[in-house]
N, C-alpha and C positions, 0 to 999 in steps of 0.2 A: 244663275249667279249674278250676271251683269245687270239684271233687272231688280235685284234685291235692294231695298232702300238703304240699308246700313252699308252694304258693299259700295253702292254708288256714292255715298257720302265720304267714305274713307279713301277711295282710290285716287282722288285728286291730290292727296298728300304724297303720292309716289309718282315716279316716272314709270308708267306701266309698260312692260315689255313681255311679249308672248313668244316663246321659243317653240317652233313647230317640230314635232318629232321627226328625226331623220334616220331611224333604223337602229337596231340593236348594236351595230358597230359604228354608229355615228358619233358626232362630237357631243351631242346633248347628254346621252347616257354616260359617256366618259366623264363629262364635267360634273354631273350629279354624283357619280360614284366617288369622285375626288373630294366632294363637299358633303359627305355624310349619308348619301343614299346607299342602301344595301340591296336594292331591287333592280335587276336588269330588265324587267318587263316594262312596257310603256305604262306611264302613270301620270296623274296630275300632281305636281309638286309646286310648292311656293317658296321663293327665296327673297329675302331683302338683301340687296347687294350694295356695297359702298361704291363711290365713284371710281375707285381704283380696281374694282372687279372682285374684291374679297367679299366673302359672305358675312353679313351681320347676323342674320338669323334665318331659320328655315322652318317650314311646316310640312311634315311628311308622315304624320301619325294617323291619317285618316280624316282628321278634322278639316282638311283642305277641300273636302267634297261637300261640306255643309256650309251654306251661305252665312248662317248665324255665327258659327264657330270661326269661320274664316274672317269675317268682319271684325269680330272681337280680337282675334290674334293680330290682324293688320293694324287695328287702332293701337294696341299695346306696343307693337313694334315701331310704329310711327312716333309715338310719344317717347319711347326709349331712345330711338335714333336721334330725335330732336334734342334731347337732353345731353346726349353724348357728343353730338356734332352740331353745335349752334350755327345757324346760318348767317349770323351777323357777329360783329366784334363784341357787341353787348350780348351776353349769354342768356337770351330770353328762352325759357323753357315753357313748352305748351302746358297750360294748366288743365287739371282734370276737374270738370264741373259736373255736379250732381244736383238733383232736386231734393230739397228738404221740405217734407210735408206732402199734403195731397190736395188735388183739385186746384181751384183758383187761388188758394192760399199758399200753394207751394212756392218756395223761393229757390233760385239757383244759388249754389254756394261753391266756393273753392276752398278746400281745406288748406292748400298751400298758402293762399292769400290770408286766410283767417289766422293761421299759425304764425305767419310773419308779423302780422299786426299785433297779435297777442304777445310776441317777444320784443315788441318795440323796435323792429327792424324797418329801415326805410324800404319801401316797396315801389317798384315801377311796373305798371301794367301797360302792355301794348295791345291795342285792339286793331287788328288788321283784317284782311279778307283774302282767303286763299283761292277761292273760285266763285263762280256765279252761274245762275241758270242762263241758258242761251238767250232768252228774251228779257232778261233783267238788265235794263240799261243802267240803272243806278248801281247795281252790283258790279257790272262790268267797269264802270268808272272808278268805283272804290277799289276794286281789285288791282287795277292799273296803278292807281295812286299809292296803294299800300306797297306794291313792289318797288316803285320808285323811292318811296320813303325809306324802305329797308336798306336799299343800296346806298343812298346818299346820307341818311341821318343815323340809322341804327348801326351802320358800319363805320361810323366816324371814329378816327383815331383819338381825337381830343376827348370825345365822350368816353371812350374805352379807358382812358387814363384816370377818370373819376368814378369808375364803376365799383371800386372796392367797397364792400360792406352792404351793397344793395342786393335786394332780391328782385330778380327779373322774371316776370311771368307774361306769357303771350296768350291772346285769345283770338279766335277766328269768328268773325261775324257771320260766316257761312254755316257755322255750326249752331243749331237751334238753341242749345243750352248756353253756349258762350254768348249768343246774342241776347238771351234773356238776362244773363248776369250784367251784360253791358247796359241794357236798358235800365236795370235797377240802379246802376251807378250814374245814369244820365248820359251815357254814350250812345249816340245814334248813327255815327258814321265812322268809316275807316279811311285813313289812319288816325288814331287818337292815342295819346299817352296820358296816363294818370300817375302822378308822382305823389305818394303818400309819405310824408315825413313822420318820424316817430311821434306819437301822441297827438298828431294833428287830426282834427275831426273831418276836415275836408281836404281833398287832393288839389294839387296844382295841375291844371289841364294844359297840355301842349298839343296843338293840332297839326295839320298837314303843312302849315307854313313854318314850322319849327326847323331850325338849322342844326347842324352838328354842334356848332359853338354854343347855341342857346341851350341845347340839351346838356352839354358838358357843364355849363354854368349852373343849371338846375340840379344836376347830380352833386356837384361840389357843394352847393349851398345847403342841401338838405341831408347829406350823408352823415353818418355817425362816426366821429373820430375814434380810431382804434384805442382800446384801453392799454395803458402801459403795463408791461409784464412785471 
């Protein structure tokens, strides 16, 4: 399981914890029974748990034994958790990116991004990096810069006040499909923000030097005023 490519890609999105079996009368079996498990026998189970210890979701239908199904479930749960619990004051939701077409002509697409543009909504795209290969010095630098950017800029209270009406989508350059879409949009490093105003053909680019105040000003300038009822 730990050597499966898809599993390796999705695990960095979680704080992975392994509970070692402590017997039929141990704390682990008791906890799993309290959280949906109906089997007293030792078994491999998977849970996504919130910071407060409550269970967000679980996998105990047999698919947890197969790397492919486990990776698919983990990706779905990571996306769902990110949308339900944004990590910054600006509610960036991880975008789902797929390939449209085949071979070298295939393009990376985000249905959420395309739908927002079609509806003339202002869209803010954030390109960060969640992890890097051990020997990737550039990736390591970008991962560190992205985390700092998220804490200092994307968590800005002044920017949060100007967020109404915007669609916020986040992309991870450590994900091959996300990186491909970023390249199509001219983004080569993290952190980078692209702000698309309604009907504008090209976005406003904000790089790592952006401050919370500058981001707030950009959100205010390009947002759509709410329509009177």
